[in-house]
PAPA-889422 format. One record per residue (C-alpha): x, y, z; residue in one letter. Coordinates in Angstrom, 3 decimals, padded with zeros to 6 digits. Layout:
<node east="X" north="Y" up="Z" residu="A"/>
...
This chain:
<node east="000.000" north="000.000" up="000.000" residu="M"/>
<node east="002.775" north="002.422" up="000.933" residu="F"/>
<node east="004.665" north="001.655" up="-002.267" residu="R"/>
<node east="001.546" north="002.317" up="-004.355" residu="K"/>
<node east="001.002" north="005.686" up="-002.624" residu="C"/>
<node east="004.599" north="006.667" up="-003.283" residu="C"/>
<node east="004.286" north="005.722" up="-006.956" residu="E"/>
<node east="001.268" north="008.021" up="-007.273" residu="E"/>
<node east="003.181" north="011.028" up="-005.950" residu="L"/>
<node east="004.477" north="013.383" up="-008.590" residu="S"/>
<node east="008.206" north="014.001" up="-008.574" residu="S"/>
<node east="007.456" north="017.734" up="-008.838" residu="T"/>
<node east="004.974" north="017.746" up="-005.973" residu="D"/>
<node east="006.530" north="019.379" up="-002.925" residu="D"/>
<node east="003.486" north="019.208" up="-000.637" residu="E"/>
<node east="004.325" north="017.568" up="002.699" residu="P"/>
<node east="002.494" north="014.434" up="003.788" residu="F"/>
<node east="002.667" north="011.980" up="006.611" residu="Y"/>
<node east="001.878" north="008.357" up="007.167" residu="I"/>
<node east="000.114" north="007.246" up="010.308" residu="V"/>
<node east="-001.054" north="003.909" up="011.619" residu="N"/>
<node east="-004.605" north="004.702" up="012.753" residu="L"/>
<node east="-004.839" north="001.479" up="014.757" residu="S"/>
<node east="-002.185" north="002.959" up="017.057" residu="H"/>
<node east="-004.726" north="005.579" up="018.224" residu="Y"/>
<node east="-007.301" north="002.892" up="018.921" residu="A"/>
<node east="-004.809" north="000.766" up="020.881" residu="R"/>
<node east="-003.628" north="003.755" up="022.918" residu="Q"/>
<node east="-007.206" north="004.715" up="023.772" residu="Y"/>
<node east="-008.100" north="001.136" up="024.746" residu="Q"/>
<node east="-004.981" north="000.876" up="026.895" residu="Q"/>
<node east="-005.843" north="004.161" up="028.614" residu="W"/>
<node east="-009.354" north="002.931" up="029.368" residu="M"/>
<node east="-008.039" north="-000.386" up="030.673" residu="Y"/>
<node east="-005.638" north="001.192" up="033.158" residu="F"/>
<node east="-007.397" north="004.512" up="033.863" residu="L"/>
<node east="-011.023" north="003.742" up="033.053" residu="G"/>
<node east="-012.454" north="006.249" up="035.532" residu="R"/>
<node east="-010.585" north="009.112" up="033.841" residu="I"/>
<node east="-012.038" north="009.860" up="030.418" residu="H"/>
<node east="-009.481" north="011.364" up="028.030" residu="P"/>
<node east="-010.144" north="014.346" up="025.773" residu="F"/>
<node east="-008.027" north="014.255" up="022.613" residu="Y"/>
<node east="-006.398" north="017.627" up="021.862" residu="A"/>
<node east="-007.617" north="018.136" up="018.300" residu="V"/>
<node east="-004.974" north="020.835" up="017.714" residu="K"/>
<node east="-002.246" north="018.186" up="018.028" residu="S"/>
<node east="-003.415" north="016.491" up="014.822" residu="N"/>
<node east="-006.718" north="017.752" up="013.377" residu="P"/>
<node east="-007.354" north="014.724" up="011.213" residu="N"/>
<node east="-010.912" north="013.519" up="010.630" residu="S"/>
<node east="-009.839" north="009.850" up="010.544" residu="F"/>
<node east="-008.313" north="010.122" up="014.016" residu="I"/>
<node east="-011.353" north="012.008" up="015.307" residu="V"/>
<node east="-013.675" north="009.353" up="013.880" residu="Q"/>
<node east="-011.777" north="006.452" up="015.450" residu="I"/>
<node east="-011.647" north="008.076" up="018.874" residu="L"/>
<node east="-015.315" north="009.093" up="018.679" residu="A"/>
<node east="-016.378" north="005.534" up="017.824" residu="E"/>
<node east="-014.440" north="004.308" up="020.873" residu="L"/>
<node east="-016.224" north="006.813" up="023.106" residu="G"/>
<node east="-013.473" north="009.411" up="023.392" residu="G"/>
<node east="-013.882" north="013.098" up="024.095" residu="G"/>
<node east="-012.301" north="016.075" up="022.389" residu="F"/>
<node east="-010.392" north="019.130" up="023.587" residu="D"/>
<node east="-011.212" north="021.830" up="021.037" residu="C"/>
<node east="-009.356" north="025.145" up="021.169" residu="A"/>
<node east="-011.105" north="026.876" up="018.266" residu="S"/>
<node east="-014.319" north="027.046" up="016.304" residu="A"/>
<node east="-012.522" north="025.290" up="013.436" residu="E"/>
<node east="-011.688" north="022.325" up="015.655" residu="E"/>
<node east="-015.257" north="022.242" up="016.956" residu="L"/>
<node east="-016.555" north="022.234" up="013.377" residu="N"/>
<node east="-014.200" north="019.382" up="012.442" residu="L"/>
<node east="-015.439" north="017.237" up="015.339" residu="V"/>
<node east="-019.102" north="018.021" up="014.639" residu="R"/>
<node east="-018.752" north="017.364" up="010.901" residu="K"/>
<node east="-016.867" north="014.117" up="011.481" residu="T"/>
<node east="-019.047" north="012.789" up="014.304" residu="C"/>
<node east="-022.468" north="013.792" up="012.968" residu="G"/>
<node east="-025.594" north="015.346" up="014.402" residu="N"/>
<node east="-026.140" north="012.757" up="017.137" residu="D"/>
<node east="-022.766" north="013.403" up="018.787" residu="F"/>
<node east="-023.117" north="014.496" up="022.426" residu="D"/>
<node east="-021.220" north="017.792" up="022.475" residu="C"/>
<node east="-022.309" north="018.451" up="026.067" residu="A"/>
<node east="-020.264" north="015.631" up="027.563" residu="T"/>
<node east="-017.648" north="014.841" up="024.911" residu="R"/>
<node east="-016.225" north="018.237" up="023.980" residu="I"/>
<node east="-014.390" north="020.660" up="026.196" residu="I"/>
<node east="-013.562" north="024.181" up="025.003" residu="Y"/>
<node east="-009.948" north="024.617" up="026.042" residu="A"/>
<node east="-008.346" north="027.878" up="024.994" residu="H"/>
<node east="-006.609" north="030.347" up="027.300" residu="P"/>
<node east="-008.104" north="033.439" up="025.615" residu="C"/>
<node east="-011.517" north="032.732" up="024.129" residu="K"/>
<node east="-012.921" north="035.053" up="021.458" residu="P"/>
<node east="-016.553" north="035.933" up="022.180" residu="V"/>
<node east="-017.572" north="034.717" up="018.710" residu="S"/>
<node east="-016.107" north="031.278" up="019.496" residu="H"/>
<node east="-017.794" north="031.222" up="022.902" residu="I"/>
<node east="-021.113" north="031.726" up="021.112" residu="R"/>
<node east="-020.389" north="028.902" up="018.678" residu="Q"/>
<node east="-019.468" north="026.444" up="021.415" residu="F"/>
<node east="-022.501" north="027.456" up="023.455" residu="R"/>
<node east="-024.840" north="027.121" up="020.459" residu="E"/>
<node east="-023.359" north="023.694" up="019.654" residu="A"/>
<node east="-024.369" north="022.464" up="023.100" residu="G"/>
<node east="-020.871" north="022.262" up="024.565" residu="V"/>
<node east="-021.047" north="022.678" up="028.324" residu="Q"/>
<node east="-017.468" north="022.338" up="029.572" residu="M"/>
<node east="-014.562" north="024.747" up="029.421" residu="T"/>
<node east="-011.449" north="025.757" up="031.326" residu="V"/>
<node east="-010.086" north="029.131" up="032.400" residu="V"/>
<node east="-006.585" north="030.383" up="033.096" residu="D"/>
<node east="-007.343" north="033.774" up="034.593" residu="N"/>
<node east="-009.952" north="036.021" up="036.161" residu="E"/>
<node east="-010.638" north="037.927" up="032.934" residu="D"/>
<node east="-011.764" north="034.718" up="031.246" residu="E"/>
<node east="-014.106" north="033.997" up="034.172" residu="L"/>
<node east="-015.676" north="037.427" up="033.788" residu="L"/>
<node east="-016.037" north="036.900" up="030.037" residu="K"/>
<node east="-017.785" north="033.576" up="030.637" residu="L"/>
<node east="-020.046" north="035.123" up="033.258" residu="K"/>
<node east="-021.262" north="037.586" up="030.644" residu="E"/>
<node east="-021.380" north="035.399" up="027.530" residu="H"/>
<node east="-021.766" north="031.808" up="028.799" residu="W"/>
<node east="-022.993" north="031.875" up="032.399" residu="P"/>
<node east="-024.168" north="028.245" up="032.408" residu="E"/>
<node east="-020.753" north="026.878" up="031.357" residu="A"/>
<node east="-019.211" north="024.194" up="033.547" residu="K"/>
<node east="-015.702" north="025.362" up="034.341" residu="V"/>
<node east="-013.031" north="022.747" up="035.075" residu="N"/>
<node east="-009.833" north="023.738" up="036.805" residu="Q"/>
């Protein structure tokens, strides 16, 4: 399979690409749940915003740490309309734009984190029902 992919690449194409074994993500998640089953992980989408990875982790029951509206949109598009944003997405950004706060709130996300008092005041005004984790 790898050889076939390489043959299809143009010798003048300078776009970067990477190869990943998606089963590795599934094994890592299953190992986490075996040893730390009471602690549900949230995959940091920013680390590798790939829809295949998101889909695998979602099917296994994983949650997602989204730091932007773009990451939220990727998870929602990949996981579909029935995905439980309230319990499986956490909005984790140290300085949240109000427009993104609105998007997360409208999507049904309930959890977020804060790093400072200013962010708490912003949430109080724009997302008072948010559940804030420390």
